[in-house]
N, C-alpha and C positions, 0 to 999 in steps of 0.2 A: 522617662520615655513611652512614650507608644507603641503596644504591640502589635508588630504589622503582623494582618491578617490576614488569610493563607491566599483567600483571593487577588490577594496586593500581587505573595508572590507569584502563584500563578498565570497572573498576567506578564508580569514581569518577565516570567521564565519563557511563556507563549509569545513574547514581546522578540526575545534573543534566538528563537529556533525561527520567524518569522523573518528577522533581517537577516538569519542567514542564511536562509533555503533562496530567498531574494538572492544573496549574491554568488552562492554556486553556482545556480542557474545561471545565470548572466557568466559571473567572468568561471567556471571550475575550482575545484577543489582550491590546487593548491594556487592557480592563482590567485585565491582569495587568504588574506590579514587576518588578524585576527583584530588588527584598527579597521580596515574595512566591515568587520560585523559590527563592531564598536557606532561609525558611524550612521551604518544603516539603523542598528536600534536603535540609536539616538541613546544608548545609554552612555554612560562610564564607565570605566576599567573593571571600577570596584565592583559596580552590581550585576558587569559580564561575568568576570571571573569568581563571583560568588555562587554561580551556577556551573557553570562549565570550567576546569582547571587549564581546554584548549581544545582544540578545533578539532581532536581524533571525539571528544567526547562530545561532541554537539552533534557533528556527522551521526553518531550512535546513534544519540536518545534523541535526533528527525529516522533514525530507519528504524528502530524501537517503535515510536509511534506509527506507524503505517503498518508496518505488524498487528498491532493490539487494534487496531480497525479492522483489518482481515479477521482477526483474530474474533471479534464481534461480531462482525458478520457467520461468519461460519457455526458460534456457539448461536445465536436466532436461528439461523436452518436447520443445525441438529434438532434442537428443540419444538422444533415446527413436527406438525403432522395432518397430512404426509408432509414429506421438507421440498423445498423447491427447486424445480429442474435446473438440470444445470446451467442451462440458458439464462432462467430469472439469476438463478443466484452470482453467474460471474459477472452479469447486472450489476445488479447490487452492490459489488466486492468492488468493481473500478472505480463507480456511481461516489462509494463512499474515500472511496482513496481519493480522488481528483476534488470531492469538495474539501479536501486539504489543500488546496490550490493555493498558491500564495505568490502572486497580489490575488485577487479570487477571480477566476475565476481564467485560469489560465493555465488553459490545462496541460498546453506544450512546456512550460517551464517546468512547469510539475512532473513531468514524464522525461526531462533532460534530467532532471534531478535525481530521477530511482535511475538512469540509466549510468550516474557519475556514482551511485553508490555501488550499482555490482559487481563497477571498473576498480572502487575504494578498493572493495574486500581482496582484491589480486594483492595489495602490497602489505596488507591491515588486519595483523590475525584478531583484535579481538572485534571488529568489523564484519572479519569472516563468520566469525563462531557467532555472532545476534543473528548472522545469517542465515548462518548454515541452522539457526536454534529455528526460525520462525520457517524455514522451507520444507524440513521435518515435521515440523506441526500443520504445514498448508498440507500435506502429503498424504499427514495421518487422518485431518479433516474428511478433506476426496475420497479415498480411500472408506472410510466407512458408510459417505452420502452413497458415494455407488452400490456400497451392499446395501444399505437401505434403498436405493433405486431397482434392484434388482430383484429385493425382495416383494417389494408395491406390484412386482411387474413395468416398474418400465422403462429397466432398461434388460435386455437380452444378456440372461447367462456369456459373458466368454472369455476373455485375456485376466491376470491377476486384474485387480481391481487398481492395485498401483500404478502399474501399468495406462491405466485411463487418466487416475491421478494427475501423475505428471503431462502425460497429454494436453489435460485440461489448466493445468497451471502454465505449461506450454503456450497454448493459447494468448495466457493475460497478458504476459511474460510478450508476446507478438504484436498486439493491441500496441502496449506502453510502448515499443520500439519504435511503431507505425506513428504513432501519437510526438511523438520525441525527433523523428525524422520527419514524417512529412505536416504533422499535422491535421486540424482537420477530420478529425477522430470524433467517432463519439459509442458512450458503452454499447448503448441500442445497438449499432449496428454490429459487433460480436455478437449480440445476443440474437437479433435475426439470421446470423450465418448458424448463428449452434445450432440454432432452431430446426434452420432446413437438413443440415448435415448429420443432427441425431433423429432427425422423424418423430421425439419428444413432441406431438400435436398441444400435450398438456401442461407446454408451458406458456403457449399465448392465452390459458382460462387465470394462469394466477398476476398476483400484483403485480407489475411492470416499478422499477424501481422513476 
């Protein structure tokens, strides 16, 4: 029997996650069955269950991917000298997350899916642990960047860096909620607004996402 390539396995996993994401965004987690996921993915039960034993595992995988995208953006920022200012970095992070939209370009559907992931953590301890881990990592990454901004004079001394970090995360969460509820939002809107509020004019000279 021919050996199945890793590329083929990765493509099948992507097919399942994208199909499930479309179902969840359209109908919600609880109204979506594994049969719905099978039909949307156009795969057999055996093919899907080879990767995921349950709907909860699919939800956790989708959440984990989102945090991986965000973590990569923060890692790039931490390695840059000087680091991108908050307006630029937040724009990059939101753009990277919404590039995962499925179907392509449907940011509102993806935002709705993210809101559902947040609410699902209230009843799913495993997913709650995944979200908590990602939340703590984001807080630490933002706090580290705040200290870098202060060290380079881009941000004046002030409140605890973690307080600033949580406020910046809340800005991103609020943007996602606006996109889910009202649509017609773009990361550049948050980028422009944050730049105006912080007065960090150097952000305008940096590369935009």
